[in-house]
Structures are given as C-alpha cells and as structure tokens.
N, C-alpha and C positions, 0 to 999 in steps of 0.2 A: 496639514493633511487631514482629509475627511475620513472618518471611520467607515469601514465597509457597511453597506446597506444590506440588511437582512431581508430576503424575499418573504412575502407573506404566504400562508398556506393557500395553494391553488392559484397563486399569481402566475400568469403566463410570462415567460421570459425567453428571449433568444439565446442562442449559444454564446454570443458575444457578451451578453449580460452575465452569464455564469462564469465565463472566463475572466471578465473584469472583476467580479466579486472574489473569485479564487485568487487572483493576483494580489488584490488588496489584503486579503486575509493572510496570505503567505508573507506579505511585506510586514504586516502587523506582528506576526509570529516571530519573524527574524529580528525586528526591532526589540520585541520583548526579550528574546534570547540575548541580544547584545547588551541590553540594560541589565539583565540578570547576571550576565558574565562580568560586567563592569562592577556591579555591587559585590559579587562573590570574590573577585580578584582584590578589591579594596580591603576585604576582610579575610583574605586567604590565610593569614597567620593564625587567626582563631580557628579556621577550618582545619588546618594542619594539626594544631594542638588538640583539637577535639578528636580527630581520628587517631592521634598518637596515644591517647590515654589508655586504650585497652592493652597496650604493650605492657608486659609484666616488669616489675623491678625498676620502673622508671627509665626503661630503655628509650633511646632515640635512634631513629633510622639513620643509616649512613648513605652518603652519595658517592658515586664512583666516577663521575664524569664532570667536566667543567659546566656543561649546560643542564645537568640533571636537576639541580634545585629549581631552576627557572621552569623547565619543561614539566616537572612534577606539579609545581604550583599552578601552572597554566592548565594542565589537564584536570586537576581537582576543581579549579574555578569554573571550567567549562561544564563539568558535570553538575556542580552546584548551581550554576547559572541556568542550566536547563531545568533543574528541579524548581527553581524560583519562577521561571517563565512557564512551567508546565500548565498551571491553571489557565493562563491566557491562551496558550497554544491549543489546549483542549477545548476551550470555549470557542475559538475561531473555527476549529474543525467541526464541532457540533453545530454551530450556527450555520455553517455552509450546507450541511446535510439535513438539518431539522425540518425545512419546509417539505421534504419528501415523506415525512412521517405524519401520521394522524396525531391530533393533539393528545389523545389518551396515551398513545405509544410514546410520545415525546416526554410526557410527565414520568412515565415508567423508566425511560432511559435516563432521564435526569436523576431519578432516585438511584439507579444503578451506579451512575458516575459518582454521586455523593458517597454512597456506601463503599465503592471501590477506593475512593480517596482516603476515607477513614481507615479502612483495612490496610492500605499501603502504609500509612503513617504508623499504625500499630505494628506492622511487620518490621519496619525500619527500626522502631524503638526496641522491639524484642531482639532484633539482630545486634543492635549496638550494646544493649545492656547484658545480654546472655550469650548469644551465639558467637559473636566475634571475640570477646575476651576468652571464652572457653577454648575456641579453636586456636587462637594465637598462643595461649599458654601451653596447650598440648604440643603444637608444632615447634615452638621455640625451645622446648625442653626435651624434645624427642632425641634420644641418643646424644645428649649434651656432653657426655664424657668422651665421645668420639670426634666431636667437631668443635671448632671455634665459631660458634653461631653468632653471626651478625645479621642484622636486618637491613636490607637495601630499601631505600625510600620508595623508588618507583614500583618495586615488586610488592612491598607491603601495602601501599595505598591502593594499588590495583586489586590486591586480594581483599582488602577491607571493603572497597566499593562493591566488589563482586558478591561478598557474603551479604552485605546489606541489601543489595538488589535481589539476590536469590530469596532471602527470607521475606522480603516485601512481596515478591511474586507468589511465594507459598501462601501468604495470608489472603491472596485473592481467590483461593479455592471456593469459598462460599458463593462468590459472584459467578464463577464458572458453572457450578452445579445448579445454581438458581436459574441461570440462563438456559441450561439443558432442559430443566423442568418446564420453564416458560415456553420454550419452543416445541415441547411435546416429544423431544427425543428420548426422554426417560421420564420416570415418575417416582414419587417418594415411595410408593409400594415396591417398585422394583429395587430401589436403593436399599430398602430395609431387608428385602429378601436376599439380596446379594451383598450383604455387609462384608463377608469374608473376602470375596473377590475385590471389593472396594479397598479393603485394608492392604491386600497384596499389591493392588495398583498404586496405592499411596506410597507403600514402601519402595516400589520400583521407581516412582517419581522422585522420591528423596535421594535415591542412589544416582539417578540420572542428572540431578541438578548439580551445578558447579560446586565443587568441594573436594579437596584432595585428601581429606583425613576423615576417619570415622566419627570424630567429635562433631564436625560440621554437619555430616550426614545425619547423625542422631538428633542434633539440634533442629534440623529441618524436618525430620520425620515426626518428632513429638508433636509440634503444633499442627502438622498435616493430619495426623490421626484425630486430634481433638477437633480441628476445624471440619474434617470430613463428617464426624458424628454430629457436630452442631449444625452443619449444612443440611443434613437430612431433616432435622426437626424445624429448622428455619424455613426450608422449602415447603414442608408440610403446611405451615401456617399460611404461606402465600398461595399455595396450590388450592387450599380451601377457599380463600378469598377470590381467586380467579374463577374457580368453578361456580361460586355463588353469583359473581358478577355476570358470567356467561349465561346462567340460567335466568337471571332477572332481566337481561337485555331484551329478549323477545316480548315479554309482557309489558315492558315500558315503551315499546315502539308504538 
C-alpha cells in the first residue's frame, strides 16, 4: 500500500484528490490503531499490573461476571492501543490540513503539538504517581468500618483511566492560554490584571472535571493553579516575540 501523498502549499487539487487523500489517511490511522491494539493486547498483563499498583495494601480487583476479565482487558488494550497510535493519527490529521496553512503558521502549530504532547505525558505521570494513589486510598478507606469494601475490576480501571485522562487534560492549560493570546482573544496584560478571576475560573474547572471525591478535585486544582500562573509568564515571553516579529515584518518587506 502506498502512503498518502501530501499536497504541496498552493498546489491545485480537485475534490476527488482531497477525498482520495482523506481516505488513505483514515486507512493508515485505522491500521495504526489496529497495530497499537495488537501490541497492547499482547502485553495487557503488564498494563493491568501497572494500573493495579496504586491500589493500597496490595489489593487486587475482583470480577463479577464470566466475561468481565476478557472485556476489561480488551477495553484497556483498546485505550492503550489508541495511545500508541496517537502520534501517527495526529500526524495524518495534521498532514491533511497542513497545506491550507502558511509555512510560518505550520511551524508554530508543529511547536504547539510538540509542547502539548510533552505536557500530556507530564500530566499522565503526575496523575499516576500522585493523583491516582491519593484518590484511591481516600475512596477505598472512606467509611471502611461500615462496608465490606471490594474493588470491582471494570469500575476501578475505568476510574483509573478517567483520572489519568483528566489530569492529562489539566496539564494542557498552558497550550489553551497560549492559543488565546496568539489569536488575540486575550493578552498577558489582561491575564495579570484579572488573576483573581482566573483563579476562580481554575477552581470551577477543577470542580467540573471528572472526579467523585475531594482528593481528586484537589489534586487537579493544585497543578491547575500552578500551570495558570506559569502560563501567564510563558505567554508573556511569546507575546513579546510575536510583537517583535510583527514590527520587523514591514521593514523586511
């Protein structure tokens, strides 16, 4: 199978050419997802053990149905397979739309994607090392004298993936703020003047994010506040660069 051909900037193309390229890129993405799923399922035992470690006191989840062990491993493998295939899927998506952007914008967006990937990885690591263990410990010991607390496999792994995904999204806050500044919707001056409003919005966002307990909410709010403050100064650096580039552009023409 030939890889999808990327159109050059300004290259004329018919609708059928775009549809053919789109079909090829969707096919490549599906193949990448299938390969990622196959690899993840082959190592699903390690994946299950990795997600089980945050459970306190060496607990192991229980299954309550005949098919639950298989369906749980299948779901985890599918999520992990998508994570493995995500760089390829993102590249196919970006390659399809890249010719519509100017080269300077293309480089900026590529930088945004790279930074977003790093922040997502940092968020998942933070969630696994800090947020998930703290949440699980709180929830599995809450009113333990009243209940015979057992952890069901399907519910626990869904909760673990939700926490990791939520914290990963939280760590994308600098990208969101930087994009707003770049598009001119806001500025670093406004962000600095309205810090208190920003903190209230950040707290509201932490409450709105998935999480059924105050520990998860707090673990999401703490990095949000830190990232919000860091985003202001991070945006200030780029805002000055963009302003200097815009002022220098007419003289270089």
